C-alpha positions in Angstrom: 0.0 0.0 -0.2 1.0 3.7 -0.5 0.1 7.0 1.2 0.1 9.8 -0.9 0.3 14.0 0.3 -1.2 16.0 -1.8 -0.2 19.6 -0.5 -1.4 22.1 -3.2 -5.3 20.3 -2.3 -4.7 19.8 1.3 -5.6 15.9 1.7 -3.9 12.8 1.8 -4.1 9.7 -0.6 -3.9 6.3 0.4 -3.6 4.1 -2.6 -3.3 0.0 -2.3 -1.2 -1.6 -4.6 -3.5 -3.5 -6.5 -4.9 -0.2 -7.3 -1.6 0.9 -8.7 -1.8 0.0 -11.9 -5.2 1.5 -12.7 -4.6 4.5 -11.5 -1.8 5.0 -13.9 -3.7 4.2 -16.6 -6.2 6.7 -15.8 -3.9 9.3 -15.2 -2.8 8.5 -19.2 -6.5 8.5 -20.0 -6.8 11.9 -18.3 -3.6 13.5 -19.9 -5.0 11.9 -23.2 -8.4 14.1 -22.8 -6.9 17.0 -21.7 -4.9 17.2 -24.6 -7.7 16.1 -26.7 -9.8 19.2 -25.8 -6.5 21.0 -25.5 -6.8 20.6 -29.4 -10.1 21.0 -29.5 -10.0 23.9 -28.4 -7.5 25.3 -30.4 -9.4 24.2 -33.6 -12.4 26.2 -32.5 -10.3 29.6 -31.6 -8.7 28.9 -35.0 -12.2 28.6 -36.3 -13.9 31.6 -34.7 -10.5 33.7 -35.6 -11.4 32.6 -39.2 -15.1 33.1 -39.3 -14.4 36.6 -37.4 -11.5 37.6 -40.0 -14.3 36.4 -42.9 -17.3 38.3 -41.2 -14.9 41.8 -40.7 -13.1 41.2 -44.6 -16.5 41.0 -45.8 -18.2 43.7 -43.9 -15.7 45.9 -45.2 -16.3 44.8 -48.2 -20.0 45.2 -48.3 -19.8 48.5 -47.1 -17.8 49.5 -49.5 -20.4 48.4 -51.8 -22.8 50.2 -49.9 -20.4 53.6 -50.1 -20.5 52.9 -53.7 -24.2 52.6 -54.5 -24.4 55.6 -52.2 -22.1 58.0 -54.3 -24.0 56.4 -57.4 -27.1 56.9 -56.0 -26.0 60.4 -55.1 -24.2 61.3 -58.1 -27.2 60.7 -60.0 -29.1 63.0 -58.1 -26.8 65.3 -58.2 -26.7 65.2 -61.7 -30.2 65.4 -62.2 -30.5 68.2 -59.5 -27.5 70.0 -61.7 -29.6 69.1 -65.0 -32.7 70.6 -63.5 -30.9 73.4 -62.2 -29.4 73.9 -65.9 -32.7 73.8 -67.6 -34.4 76.0 -65.6 -31.5 78.7 -66.1 -31.9 77.8 -69.3 -35.4 78.3 -69.6 -35.3 81.7 -67.5 -32.8 82.7 -69.9 -35.2 82.0 -73.0 -37.7 83.8 -71.3 -35.8 86.7 -70.5 -34.0 86.4 -74.1 -37.6 85.9 -76.2 -40.0 88.8 -76.3 -42.5 86.8 -74.5 -43.9 88.3 -71.3 -45.8 85.8 -68.7 -48.7 86.3 -66.4 -51.0 84.3 -64.6 -55.1 84.1 -64.5 -56.3 82.5 -60.8 -60.2 81.5 -61.7 -60.5 81.1 -57.9 -59.6 84.1 -56.7 -60.8 86.2 -60.3 -57.4 87.5 -60.4 -54.5 87.8 -62.6 -50.9 88.8 -62.7 -48.3 89.9 -65.1 -44.8 89.7 -64.9 -42.3 92.6 -65.4 -41.7 91.9 -69.1 -45.9 91.8 -70.2 -45.8 94.9 -68.6 -43.0 96.6 -70.4 -44.7 95.1 -73.4 -47.7 97.2 -72.7 -46.7 100.0 -70.8 -49.2 99.4 -67.8 -48.3 99.4 -64.6 -48.7 96.6 -61.9 -52.5 97.5 -60.4 -53.9 98.9 -63.5 -55.2 95.4 -64.9 -56.5 93.5 -61.9 -59.2 91.4 -63.4 -59.8 88.7 -66.4 -62.1 91.2 -67.7 -59.8 94.2 -67.5 -57.6 92.5 -69.7 -60.4 91.3 -72.3 -61.5 94.8 -72.4 -58.2 96.0 -74.0 -58.5 93.5 -76.8 -59.2 95.2 -80.4 -62.9 95.2 -81.0 -62.3 93.3 -84.5 -60.0 90.3 -82.2 -62.2 89.6 -79.4 -64.8 87.4 -81.2 -61.8 84.9 -82.1 -60.2 85.2 -78.9 -63.6 84.2 -77.3 -64.1 81.3 -79.0 -61.2 80.4 -77.8 -61.6 81.0 -74.1 -65.3 79.4 -74.7 -64.0 76.0 -75.7 -61.1 76.1 -72.7 -64.2 76.5 -70.3 -66.3 73.5 -71.8 -63.4 71.4 -71.6 -63.1 71.1 -75.5 -59.6 72.2 -75.2 -56.6 72.6 -72.8 -54.2 75.0 -74.6 -55.0 78.0 -76.4 -52.4 80.1 -79.3 -54.0 83.4 -81.0 -53.0 86.7 -82.7 -55.0 89.5 -81.3 -53.9 93.6 -81.4 -53.8 94.8 -77.6 -54.4 98.4 -76.5 -51.1 99.5 -74.7 -50.7 102.3 -72.5 -49.3 104.7 -74.8 -49.0 103.7 -78.5 -52.2 102.5 -79.1 -53.0 98.9 -80.2 -49.9 96.3 -80.6 -49.8 93.2 -82.4 -49.7 90.2 -79.3 -49.3 86.3 -79.8 -50.3 84.7 -76.9 -50.0 81.2 -75.9 -51.6 79.4 -73.1 -52.4 76.3 -70.8 -54.8 75.5 -67.9 -54.2 73.9 -64.6 -56.5 72.2 -62.4 -56.7 71.2 -58.6 -57.2 67.9 -57.5 -60.9 68.1 -57.9 -60.3 67.9 -61.8 -61.6 72.2 -61.6 -60.0 74.7 -63.0 -57.4 76.6 -60.7 -55.3 78.7 -62.8 -54.1 79.4 -66.1 -50.2 80.2 -67.3 -50.1 82.3 -70.3 -46.8 84.0 -72.6 -47.2 86.8 -74.8 -44.9 87.8 -77.4 -44.9 91.4 -78.9 -45.3 90.3 -82.9 -46.1 94.0 -83.8 -42.9 94.4 -86.1 -43.5 91.6 -87.7 -46.7 91.5 -88.3 -46.0 95.2 -90.0 -43.3 93.2 -91.7 -44.9 90.6 -93.1 -47.8 92.6 -94.1 -45.6 94.7 -96.3 -43.9 91.9 -97.9 -47.5 90.8 -98.0 -48.4 94.1 -100.0 -45.1 93.8 -101.8 -46.2 90.0 -103.0 -49.6 91.2 -104.1 -47.6 94.0 -106.2 -45.2 91.5 -107.3 -47.7 89.0 -108.7 -49.4 91.9 -110.4 -46.5 93.3 -112.3 -45.3 89.4 -113.2 -48.8 89.3 -114.6 -48.3 92.1 -116.6 -44.8 91.0 -117.9 -46.6 87.7 -118.5 -49.0 89.3 -120.6 -46.5 91.6 -122.6 -44.7 88.7 -123.0 -48.0 87.1 -124.5 -48.9 89.8 -126.5 -44.9 89.9 -127.5 -44.9 86.3 -128.8 -48.5 86.6 -130.5 -46.6 89.8 -132.4 -43.6 87.7 -133.4 -45.8 84.8 -134.1 -47.5 87.5 -136.6 -44.3 88.4 -138.2 -43.4 85.2 -138.8 -46.7 84.1 -140.8 -45.8 87.5 -142.7 -42.0 86.5 -143.1 -43.6 83.2 -144.2 -46.2 84.4 -146.7 -43.7 86.8 -148.1 -41.3 83.5 -148.7 -44.2 81.7 -149.9 -44.8 84.1 -153.0 -41.5 83.8 -153.4 -41.5 81.1 -153.6 -44.6 80.8 -155.9 -43.1 83.7 -158.2 -40.1 80.7 -158.8 -42.6 78.1 -159.2 -45.2 79.9 -161.5 -42.2 81.5 -163.9 -41.5 78.4 -166.2 -45.5 77.8 -166.2 -46.8 81.2 -167.0 -43.6 81.6 -169.7 -44.7 78.3 -171.2 -48.5 79.4 -171.4 -47.3 82.5 -172.8 -45.1 81.4 -175.7 -48.4 78.3 -176.2 -50.9 81.5 -176.7 -48.1 83.6 -179.0 -47.9 80.4 -180.8 -51.5 80.1 -181.3 -52.1 83.6 -181.8 -49.3 83.7 -184.8 -51.0 80.6 -186.5 -53.9 80.5 -186.3 -54.4 81.6 -189.3 -51.9 79.8 -191.6 -53.7 77.0 -193.3 -51.3 74.2 -191.6 -52.4 75.4 -188.2 -55.1 72.7 -187.7 -57.8 71.6 -185.6 -56.0 69.0 -183.9 -52.8 71.5 -183.3 -54.8 73.5 -181.6 -56.7 71.1 -179.3 -52.9 69.8 -178.5 -51.4 73.4 -177.2 -54.8 74.2 -175.5 -54.0 70.8 -173.9 -50.3 71.6 -172.9 -51.6 75.2 -171.5 -54.2 73.4 -169.5 -51.4 71.4 -167.8 -49.2 74.2 -167.0 -52.1 75.9 -165.5 -52.7 72.9 -163.8 -49.5 72.8 -162.7 -49.6 76.0 -161.1 -52.9 75.1 -159.2 -51.1 72.3 -158.0 -48.3 74.7 -157.0 -51.2 76.5 -155.2 -52.5 74.1 -153.3 -48.8 72.4 -152.3 -48.1 76.0 -150.7 -51.8 76.2 -148.8 -51.4 72.8 -147.6 -47.5 73.7 -146.6 -48.5 76.5 -144.2 -51.8 75.4 -142.7 -51.4 75.2 -139.2 -51.2 71.9 -137.6 -54.2 71.7 -135.5 -53.9 67.8 -134.6 -50.9 65.1 -134.6 -51.2 62.7 -137.6 -48.7 59.6 -138.8 -46.2 60.8 -141.6 -43.1 59.7 -142.7 -40.5 61.8 -142.2 -37.7 61.1 -145.4 -40.9 61.6 -147.6 -42.0 64.8 -145.4 -38.9 66.3 -145.9 -39.0 65.4 -149.3 -41.8 67.6 -150.3 -40.6 70.7 -148.3 -37.6 70.5 -150.6 -40.2 70.5 -153.8 -41.3 74.1 -152.6 -37.8 75.7 -152.4 -36.1 73.7 -155.6 -36.5 76.1 -158.4 -35.5 78.9 -155.9 -32.0 77.0 -154.9 -31.7 75.7 -158.6 -31.8 79.5 -159.4 -28.9 80.2 -157.0 -27.1 77.2 -158.6 -27.6 75.7 -154.8 -27.3 71.8 -154.6 -29.1 70.1 -152.0 -28.3 66.5 -151.3 -31.5 64.2 -149.0 -29.8 60.9 -147.7 -32.5 58.7 -145.7 -30.8 56.4 -143.8 -33.7 54.2 -142.9 -37.5 54.6 -142.9 -38.8 56.5 -139.7 -42.8 56.9 -139.1 -43.5 60.2 -136.9 -46.3 60.9 -134.8 -47.0 64.7 -134.5 -47.3 68.2 -136.1 -46.3 67.6 -139.4 -46.7 70.9 -140.7 -44.7 72.6 -138.4 -42.0 70.6 -138.5 -42.0 71.2 -142.3 -41.8 75.0 -141.6 -38.8 74.9 -139.1 -37.0 72.6 -141.8 -37.6 75.5 -144.6 -36.8 78.2 -142.0 -33.0 76.1 -141.9 -33.0 76.1 -145.2 -33.4 79.9 -146.1 -31.5 80.5 -143.8 -28.7 78.3 -145.4 -29.4 79.9 -148.8 -28.9 83.2 -147.5 -25.7 82.6 -146.0 -24.5 80.9 -149.3 -25.5 84.0 -151.0 -23.4 86.1 -148.7 -20.7 84.4 -148.4 -20.3 84.0 -152.7 -19.8 87.9 -153.0 -16.9 86.7 -151.3 -15.7 83.7 -153.1 -16.9 81.5 -155.6 -17.4 77.8 -154.1 -19.5 75.2 -155.1 -22.6 75.3 -153.1 -24.8 72.6 -151.2 -26.8 71.6 -148.6 -26.3 68.4 -147.1 -29.5 66.5 -145.2 -29.0 63.5 -143.4 -31.8 61.4 -141.6 -31.3 58.8 -139.3 -32.6 56.8 -136.2 -29.5 56.9 -133.0 -29.9 55.2 -129.4 -30.7 57.1 -126.3 -26.8 56.8 -125.5 -25.2 59.8 -127.8 -27.7 62.1 -126.9 -27.8 61.4 -123.2 -28.5 64.5 -120.8 -29.9 66.7 -122.9 -33.5 66.2 -122.3 -34.7 66.6 -118.7 -36.9 63.5 -118.5 -34.3 61.0 -120.2 -34.9 57.7 -120.9 -31.9 55.5 -122.5 -34.4 52.6 -123.9 -35.7 55.2 -126.3 -34.6 55.9 -129.9 -34.2 58.9 -131.3 -34.8 61.0 -134.8 -32.1 63.4 -135.6 -32.5 65.4 -138.7 -28.6 67.2 -139.4 -29.1 70.1 -142.1 -25.4 70.9 -143.1 -24.4 74.2 -145.4 -20.9 75.5 -146.5 -22.3 79.4 -146.5 -19.8 80.0 -143.7 -19.1 79.5 -139.9 -21.0 81.7 -137.1 -19.0 84.3 -135.0 -18.4 82.2 -132.1 -19.1 84.8 -129.9 -23.1 84.9 -131.0 -23.4 81.4 -132.3 -25.6 80.8 -128.9 -27.6 84.1 -129.6 -28.9 82.7 -133.3 -31.8 81.6 -131.7 -32.9 84.7 -129.9 -36.0 86.6 -130.9 -35.0 89.4 -133.1 -31.5 88.5 -133.5 -30.1 89.0 -136.8 -26.6 88.8 -138.7 -28.7 90.1 -141.8 -29.2 94.0 -142.6 -32.5 95.2 -141.2 -34.1 94.6 -145.2 -33.0 91.1 -145.3 -34.3 89.8 -142.4 -36.2 90.0 -139.3 -34.6 87.6 -136.9 -37.8 85.6 -135.9 -37.5 82.7 -138.7 -34.9 80.6 -136.2 -36.7 81.6 -132.9 -40.4 80.3 -134.0 -38.0 77.3 -135.0 -36.4 76.7 -131.6 -40.1 77.2 -130.1 -42.0 74.6 -132.4 -38.9 72.2 -132.2 -38.6 72.2 -128.3 -41.9 73.2 -127.2 -44.7 71.7 -129.9 -42.4 68.7 -130.8 -40.8 67.9 -127.6 -37.5 67.5 -129.0 -33.9 69.6 -129.5 -32.1 71.7 -131.9 -28.0 72.5 -131.7 -26.2 74.8 -133.8 -22.3 74.3 -134.3 -19.5 75.3 -136.7 -17.9 73.0 -139.0 -14.7 73.4 -141.6 -16.6 75.8 -144.0 -20.1 76.5 -142.7 -22.8 75.2 -139.9 -24.9 71.9 -139.0 -27.9 72.4 -137.3 -29.0 68.5 -135.8 -33.1 68.7 -134.6 -33.5 65.7 -132.1 -36.8 64.6 -131.6 -37.7 61.7 -129.2 -39.4 58.5 -130.3 -41.4 55.5 -129.7 -42.3 52.5 -131.0 -46.0 52.0 -132.6 -48.3 49.6 -130.7 -49.8 48.2 -134.0 -46.8 49.3 -136.4 -43.8 47.6 -137.6 -40.5 47.7 -136.2 -39.7 50.6 -138.2 -42.3 53.1 -137.5 -42.7 55.1 -134.6 -44.2 58.1 -133.6 -43.0 61.0 -131.3 -45.2 61.4 -127.9 
């Protein structure tokens, strides 16, 4: 047996030997248990530390996140506040910079308030106008009805806005034009509470507008007068052209009749000289009478040809372009032959046109007569073989692109080219030869309206174009006419639209 004195705990422990091993084992277990719980304690302490650290870090990040959110929110609030302040200032500046005067109608108190700007516009003092009726009484009598109508529509809830122009009686300057704009505002009971109005001084602009309107009316009147004068001038030019054409026609008839009349005269003289002769039989008399009759019929046909030629084209018809120009050449052939001027006509292909045939003939004749005069004038200076060359052909649209406002590349075009070797036109005036009354001839030789009428006929009536350009020893006129396929014709038949 053993006895243990435990000074620390003030007691004596007596252990029998037989319990010695059991006690030792217990001590080991206690130590092991102690170590286990000490280890567990430190683990728990470490876990608590880590959790605390994590919570601290999380709280730091969360606080930063919250701070960032609030900072962003505060920034937005700040920007909105700045924007509102900015637009408020701009609105105030806009009102100050504009010619607007603000005023407020209080329907509940039956009062009216005017801004300094409005009072400045009208010239009144603050207490001069106290109610809506006081303001309405200042409106010009001719404008009261239209203003009253708009306010009545507001009162019966047909509209919420008002905009009108009226004349307002000012304190010193009489009446002044005002542009008023306003909007109605309601209270919580949906009753009209007040109306905010803005007025602009438009007196100067209104007067300027009236002056401009008067000026425009005067301008319209003058334009109308000038149009009438131009119409009369054009009518006079047309009449002159007709007279000139009649003169040309009489000259052509004289040339056409000269040979037949000479033949008739010779026949009459022959009959007179031989009527008493024994060799002059009745059969011979009948033969010479038939000859004279044929000459007279030729002269009569000449008259009909010229009459039909100069007859105005009242309606469009289908005609052969080459044959039409051949007919024109027959009328002037004798005149050109007398002046020893050769005319060559080349028709590349048959082209059927739909349009005003006689007007086209007159245009061709005007160009040919100018060619004849140019050749005669040049011959006074130099001898040469005079020739006029006419070529008729069809071309595709690509060649004359940009010549027409409404250009269709798929269309074909007829081109009539008229060349002469009567000398060049001075480049300084070549662009003016189609102007009315412009002529390079002496006053007794030309009126300057032939080519002008030709251009009018070609470009206005026939919807074509005419151009002129110099060549080596003369000029060439080109008449370009748009053509389209006939609906029921052959491939070669076309017409002018």
